[in-house]
N, C-alpha and C positions, 0 to 999 in steps of 0.2 A: 503493500500499500503507500512505496514512497519511492516516487519520478524524481527523477535527477534532469534538472532544465539549467541552461545558459541563459544571458544575456546578450542584446548584442557589441558591449565590449566584453565578452567571455567570462565574463564573471558565472561562475556554477551554484547553485542553489538547490538544495532539496528539498523538496514538497509531498506533504503526507496528504494522501486523499481520504477524504471521509470514509466511513465503513458504509455508506448507503451505496455509494461511487463503485466500490469494490464487489457489491455482490451482483450475481445475475440477474435480470430480469426473468419474469416467466416464460416457457417459451410458448411460444403458440400454438405448436405442432400439440405439445400435449394436452393444451385446452382444445381442440379440436380434434381428437383422438375419444375426448368425451363429450364430445358434443352430439345431440342429435334431432337437433334439429332441419329446418328446410336448407337446401344447398343454396347456391348464392343466386342460380339464375330462376329457382323460384320463386324465391323472396322478389326478383326487380320484376317477375314476368307480368304485375299488375301492370307496370308502367305501359306495357302494350295497348291498352286499352285509356290510357288517362291521353292526353291533350299532347301535342309535340313543344318541346320546350324549344323556346325562343330567346335570342342577345340579338343584339344589335352594337357592333365594335368599329367605329369610326364610319367609313361608306357601308360596310357589309352589314347585312343581318344576315344570322347564321337561325336556320327550323332545324333540329334532329327531333329526328319520329323514333320511337327505342324499335328495333325490330327490324327498322324497312330501309329509311333512307337519312341521309343528310342533303340540306337543299343551303343554296348560299343566292341573295339578291339585294340590290339594291331595294328603299321607298322611299318614296317622298311625301311629303306631308305629317303634321303629328311627331315631328323628331323623329320620324321611320322608327314607331315601332306600333305598328297596325296588328301585331298579336304579342301578346305579353304572357310571361310566365311565371311561374311561383304560387305558392299556397300561399291565402290570405291570413290564414289561421293556424300561428304556429304550434301551439297544441294537437293539432289535426294534422299531421305529416301523412296522411293519408290521402288526403281527401282530393279528387281530381282538382289538376288545376284550369281556373277559367282559362275560356277560347273567345276571343274576340276577332272577328272577323273584320277585313281592311274596311276602311271607309271611304267617303266619296272624298273625304281629306288628306286621306292615304294610300297608294296605291303603290304595286310594285313599276317599276321602270327599267327596261332593256331585258335583258335575258334571263332568265333563273338556268344556277348552275349546279350540277350535283357532284357533290365531293362525295359521293360512293354507295352503294348498297349494301345491306343486311349482307355478312356473307360467316361469320361463325362468332363464338363466344370464347375467352379463354377455359379450357377444362381444370379444373383445381384437381382433379384423379390422374388424368392422362399425361400434363405437361411433362416436358424434361425437367430436369431437378434445377437447373439452371434457370431456364423461365418462371420455375415457381417463386423460386427464392426472390427472383425480383420483386414479384407480386406480393409476396408476405411482406419483405422488408419495407418498402413504400406502402401497401397493405391498401390496396385497390383492385378492381374488377376491371374488366377489357372485355370491347368488342373491335372486330375488325368489320371496314364498311369498304368496298373495292368497286372498281369500273364504273368511277364516276366520269361527267366532263372530261373529255382531252384539254390536255394543258398543252397553250401555246408555250411554252418555257420546253418543256422537257419532251414532246410530242405522245408524252404517256397519260393513263387514266389520269383521276385524280384519285386520291384514296385517304382513309382518315383510323384514324384509331380515337375510341371513346373509351374514357377512364371514370369510373363509378368511385368517389370515396363516400365515406361514410360523414353525414354532417347530421347530428341529433337538434332536435328542436326547429328546422323549417322542413319547408316542402322540396320536392325534387325542381329542379333550377338548374339551366346552364352557366356554370360559374365563370369560364373561361375557354379561348379556341385561341391556339397557338401554330404556327404556319413554321415548323424549325427547318423546313426542306422546302421551295418550290414544288406548293401542288400537291402539297402530303400536309394532312392536319392532325393532328389532336385536342378535341375536346373535353373538359373534364365538367361531371354531371356530379354535383352534389345530392344526398340524398340520406334519410334516415331508414330509406328499406333495408339494409343488410347492416346496421350498426351492429346488432345483436350477435352475429356470426363471428366466431373467436378470431378468424384470422384479418378479419377487415375491422375490426374492433379496434378504437384507437388506442394506444400502450400510455396508461396513465401517469402523468405528468411526475413531476416529482418535485419538489421547492428545491430550488436554488441551496446549494451546501458551499459555507467558506471553504479553501482549499488552504493550505497554511504553509508558508515555504519560509526557509532561511538560508544564509549565507553556507555552503559545503566549504571548510575549511579543514585544510594539514593540520596533522600537533601543532609544528613549528604559527603556521600561521593563526590558530587560535591564540598559542600564547604570545603572539605577536600584541594580538587583538585584546586580549586582556590586559596588557603594560598599558597599552593607551587606553584603555577605560580608568585605567588608576592613576595613568598621568594625567588625563585632563581631570578626575574628580580632583586632583593637588592642586594644580590651577587654577581651578575654582574657590578651592577653600583659601589657595594665597592673596586670591582677589579681592574674598569677602572680609578676611582679616586686615587687609591696608584698607578697605572702607572702613572698618570700625575702628580704627587707628585714628583714620582721618576726620569720621564726625566725630571720638572724642577729643582729639584736640581742638576740632573748632569749638563745639561746646564747651568748653574750657575757657579759651581763647574769649568769648563771648561774654563770658564771667567777668574775668578778670579785666577787662575794659568799660564795665560800671563806673560810672562816676565817684571819686571819695565823697565824705562828709558824714551826712548821718550813714551811720550800718546800713547798705541795703538791704532790703528783705533777703534772711536765709544767708546773711554774713557769720562769719564765725564771732561765736561768743564768748566772752572772757570768763576766766572762772579763777578764783582765790589761787587755785596751787600754780598758778602761771601759765597751763595748759591752755588750750582755744578746743573748742569741739564746735567741729564744720557738719552742717544740718546737711542733709541728703540735700544734692541741688535741686532745683523745682525742674530743671528740662530733664532732669531723669527721672522724676515721680512720676512718669508717662511708660510709655514702651520701654524706654532705658532702664528702667528699673526692674524691667522682666528679666534682664540679665543676672546670671545667678554667680553675683560678687557678694563679698561679705559686707555685710551690714554695718554701718557707724557704729564708732567705742561710746558709750555710755560718759556721761559727762559724770565729770568727778564731783565728789561734793562739795559745795563751796563754804567759804567761812564766813563768820556772822558777820553781818554787815556789808560783805560784797554778793551777796544771794542776789542773783540775776533775776529780773521780770521776766514771765514764760515770752519766750519767742511763738511769736504766730508767723504763719506764711499760709496766704491765701485763704485768710479766716479759719482756717484748720490749729487747733494748739498742738504744739510738738514738744511731746515728751520724749525720753530716755528709755532705759530699760528694755523691759520686755514688751512695753508698748510700742515703742520705735522697730522691735524685731517683730512686731506682728504687720505692722503696716510693710513688711517690703514683700513683692511679689515676684515668684518664681515661674520663667517660661521655661520647659522641656522642649530642647530642641530635639526631633526623631530622623530628621532628612533633610536632606540639603533643600528641597524646596520651602522646609519651614523657616529655616536659616534667610534663605532670601526674602520669604516672607514678612520675617524680623526686620531685617534690612530696611524695606520699604516702611514700617512704623517707623524704625528711629530716624530716617530721611523726613518724615513727616511731623517728627515732632519737632525736629531743629528746623524743619521751613516756621514752625509757629514759633517757636521760640523767638526769630529772627525777624519774623512779623512783630513781633511785640516790642 
């Protein structure tokens, strides 16, 4: 179930076929052996009493009379459709096809050419294996019509082959007329009469199935591929690290650039022991605080008389100890995509700080 293909660049791929495609379809011959209904000829015989089928193609109008003859002529008036074929009731496929005679507004102009008279029908029991296989594969029944009007191009009599194909839910109709060779014709008739015969019933259609392909690599190529993937991942991590360093430098530079005077909001607060407690920067309280870094140290106990007032930031009281630790948020990075998203959040936080 694995097929090897190559692209136009000579790259080889191994493609795995779905299990449905590997299984062989049911053999119609086996079904035909179990079939005990009417033969193909018997199924089509009612068409002999039905009206002829008519089809207009370009200049010519073709008329097929089952088991009799095939005519070709030109009709003028009402679009060249003096006789019409096809059932009006799709649910009544065996209803005789209506027949309208030519009216005063439509009449045949010129000679009527005969494409052939009925000669024989395909025998599903006696034909050679080659011909029988062709009919089975294309699922059609055929009739031969010979000794038609003389052909000016070849000097021989016209002849035609009529092919009957199953079409459920519609009446008998002449679907197409082809002329593969000069004065040699192929008429295709669609009919529901033969649809329940196992040799002519259309094969059940299967839903499209995906075919999975991947490059076919040698062991050395596979090692090279893995190394390239590792190198690419390492390069991306280094780029992300550089962006983080640049962003960190920018954030601290903007903070240090604030004008001195009254201690800006969030400035270091002096304590009695000479140490300064640097509160968590405002720019880091958003997405930046999501980085898993150590929390700030709690402030040292203030000496009597030097106890500072409570520091305020954005209207919220800043406290130390366990309360400060509780306000720290951590973000778990599980994949490269999470890291890239986190960098975008940091950039957005930096832009907001710059706007303020």
